[in-house]
N, C-alpha and C positions, 0 to 999 in steps of 0.2 A: 263903545266896541272898541277891545285893543286894538294899537297901531297894526301889529300882526294879523289879526282878524281882516282890518281892513284893506290890508295891502292883499290877503289872499283872496277878498271878494272881490276886487278890483282885477285880478289877474284870470279869476274865472270869469269874471262879465265880459272882459276883454276877449278871452278864449272862445266863450260863445258866440260874439258878434262874428268872430273870421270864420268859425266855423258855418253859423247861417249864412251869412254871405257867401262864403263857398259852397254851399249847397242851392244857394238862390242863383249863384253864377251858373252852376253846374246845370241846374234843370233849364235855366233860360237857353244857355249853349247848345246841349243837346239836342238832336233834331227831334221832330215831332212828327213826321212823318203823316201829314194831313191834307197838304197840295200835291207838291209835285211828284216825290217818290213814295208813295204809301207803303210801297211794300214793305221798307220797314217795323210799319203796324200790327202786320198780321200775326206773327207768333202771339203778342202780348194780348190781343184782344180776346184769345181764348178764355183769358183768366175772368173776363166780366160777363161771358154767358152765364145766362141762367139755367139750372136744372142740366147743367153738364152732366150730371152722375147718370141722366137718362139716355144721353146718347148711345145709340144703338149701332153706331158704324161711324169708324176715324178713317180719315184721308191721310197718308204723310207723304211729301214727295217736296219737288220742287214747282216751278210755274206751269208744268204740266199737267196739274191736280190743281191749282188754287183758279186756273182759268177755263178748264175744261170738263167743271162739275158744278152744278146746281144743287145745292143740298135743300134750297126751296121745292125745285120740280120733285126730287127723290120723296119730301115729305109729300106734296101735295097729292101726287100720283100712286105711293107706297105706304105712306107714314111711316117711311124711317127717317129719324132723327139722327142725321148725320152734321161733322163738322170737319172740315178741312184745315188740317194745320201744316198749311204748305209755306214755303218763302222762296225767293229768288235764287237759284241754284241751290239748291238744299242739297247738301253731299248726302251720301247713303249715311256716312258714321255721324251726321247731324241729326237726319231721319232717326234713327237708333235713339238718339238721346231725348230727341222731341217725344218720340214715342214713350221712353222711361218717363219724362217728364207729366206725359200725359195720363198715365195709367197709375198715378198716385191720386187721380181725380175722376176717373171713370172706368168701368171694365166692358168695353163694347161687345158687341156678339162678333163683330168681324174690323179687319184693319184692311184698310186697301194702300198698297204700297207701287208706287210709278217705278218701273227700271230704268228709267234712261240715267239716272245718274251713277250707277253702276259704273260707267263707262271712266267715272272721273277716280283720279287715286289721290291726286292733290288739289289742295284749294286754290282758286284762280286770281281773286280778288280779296282785298280786306272789306271791302263794302259789301260784300255777299256774305262773309263771315257775322259782320256785324247785325246786317238785315235777319240773318236767322237767328243769334245768340244774344242779341241785347234784349231781346222782349222776355227772353225766360225769365222766369223768377228765380232766386238765389238759391241754390242747392247744391249738395256734392255732384248732383247730374249737369247743373249747368257749368260747374268747376272742370269736371272732364271734357265736357262738351267743347270747350275753349281750347284747353289742353291739347286736343284730338285735332284742333283746326285751325290753331295760329299758325300764320306764316312766318319765314325768319325774320322779318323786320318787324313783328308784332310785339305786343310786350301785355302779360296778363294784367298788370295793374291799371293798365288803360283800358281795360274792360270794368274793373272794379270802382274806379274813378274815372270817369268819362270826359270830366273836365279837361282831363290829362291828353287825351286826343282832341277832343273840338274845342280846346282853348282859341284859337285862332278863328273862330269862324262867325268873328262880329261883324263882319259886311255881310253876312250872310241871313242874318236877322231879320224876320219879316213879323209884321202883325199878329202871324198866327201863334208866333213863338210867344207871344202874350196872351194871346186869347185862351190858349188851350194850355198855359203853364200850369194849372193846376187839375185837368181834367182831359180827355181825349175825346174825339168822335169816333163813331165806327166807321169803318171805309171797307168793309167786308160784308157780306151776307152768309154769316157760319162758315166764313173762313173763303168764300167766291168771292173773288175780282170781276165785279159786273162792266162790261164792255157791250156795247149796242152797235160800234162803228162796224163799216163792213171795207175790207179791204181784200181783194180778191188777190190769188196767188201769182205772182209773175216769176218767169225764169228762176223755178226752184232749182236749187245745184242739185246737181247728182253727189253721190257720195264718190270721196276719191279714195284712192289703193290707200290702206295701211300696213305700216309693217308689222304691226303687232294687233289681233283683234280681240286678246283675250282680256277679260277682266280682271284685275290685282287681286291680291293675297287679303288687300285690306278690304277691299269690297266685300269679296265673298264674306269676309271675316263677319263684317257688319251685318248683311244681310243674315249670317247663321243667328245672330245675336236678335234681330228682328223677330226672327221666327221662333226663337228660344223664348222672348218673352211672349209672343203669342200664345205658345204651347203653356208654360207655365200659366197663364191665366185661362185658358179656356176660350182663346178668343181661334177665331178662323184668320188666317190670312190669306189675302188675295191678290196674286202679283198681276198689271197690268202695264200697258205700254199706250201711250195716250195717242190719239190718233193727228199728233202734229206731223207737218210734212216736213219740218225741218226744225234741230236737225236729222241729219241721215239717219235711219234705224239699220245696220247691217243686218244681211241674214246671219253672219257670223255670231252677231251679238242675240239674235234669234234663238239660233240653235243653243248658244249656251243657257238662256233663261227657260228654254224649255225642259232639257235636260234636268235643271235644278228641280222646277216645278213637278216632274215626273220622278226624279229621285224623292222628293221628299211629300210627295201626292197633295202638292198644292192646285188651286186652280190659277190658271193662267189666263190673261185674255189680250190680245195684241187688236186693239180697237183699229190700227190701219186697217186690218183684213175684214173689217166687218163695216166698213164705211158706208155699202151699197144699203145692207141692213138698217144701220142706225137711221139711212136717208141724209146723210151728211152732202152737202153740196159747197164746196169750198169758195165759190163764187159768189156766198152770201152767208155764209155760216163762219168766217174769220176776220178778226179786226186789224191781222198785220200779214197779209200775205201768207197764212198757213201756218206760222210757228202757234198760234193759239187762237182756240176757239171764241166767238162773242156768245152773246148769252143767248142768241136763236141756236148756234151749235151746241154749246153747253148743255141746253135743256132737252136739246135731243139725244145728246149721247146718255144724259143722266136717265131720260124716259127708258131707251134702251136699256141700261144698265142695271136700271131698279128693277127691273123686270126680272134679270137673273139674279138677284138677290135674294128676290120676294120669294122666288122659285127654290132659293136656297134655303128659305125659311128665315128669313130676318121678320122680326116682328113689327108688327103694323101698329104703332100706338096711337094712333088717331084717337083713341077712347079716351085717354087721359085727358081731360078736360083743361087741366092747367098747362100742359104740352100745346094744345091747339089753340089757344089762346096766346099765348107766347108766340107761336109762330102764325096768328093773324096778323102781329105787330109788323114782325119781319119781313112778310106779303107784302104789306101795305108800302111800307117803307122801298122794297124790293119793286113793287109797280111802280113807285111813284119815282124811284131812281130811273129806270127803263123808259119812262116818259119823257123825263128832263133831258137824258141823253138824246132822246129823239128828235128832239125839237131842233 
């Protein structure tokens, strides 16, 4: 081997070692979202879902979907094969891109969008952006989602190379960063965040008068985009407002959503108006004072909503043996988690 070739080989090997070392450090320092703040794992989990092409119902939205609806109950009671693509404080434009991403893998019969995020015009915190966007697979969809979501002090390259963002995370490294270096563990049940704790509401604040109740043009534009995606794919879009007591849902908000639903002939359900029919008891059905339902409340809501979905004609897929087997495993894990949290 000539000196030139040897020198070239040494440069190549050195560069390879540097690249592999950086990749190792990037993976180690990037949060795994398996212990304290698990919400950052929700979006990514979808890609590991078996038979996702057979999903016939997709939820998109913020914590008011991933805490309040139980896909297990929808399957057990109605054979509806659903998945929640929710994330913390998911903004309406992020819901649009997450739906666009989802439709690359599945064409469901219906999509459910929770309308709370229509009140947001701008992102609030980088952490929420990352929990909604980092888990998306790289594509043009993810690039556009990042570009439309970044705050002024954020940089696109920090999403491309997370080590630029997390290089100072050394003091936060835990054993789970090594244990889940190559693999992650599931933290949801088809996107549902299971909590059994009970904390009744106390001193729920009333809504303070606002200077402007109108949803922004940006919010309406992306809601139009969600509706167009559904229309183009022959999917029914259902708008909902989860029965969370806080943040406060103003009558002015309600009137705007009702008008939009009527104009475009969409089903809209404000579950706050049906609490008695659903059977919700906020003394036992919420884990954080009325912001989100616990598993008891989520099962009640899903049972009531599932009946409406069934009457709308959503398919009962329990006759598909491979789906039943998959769900049997999910239900077993779900029930075990309920028991462990209740001990």
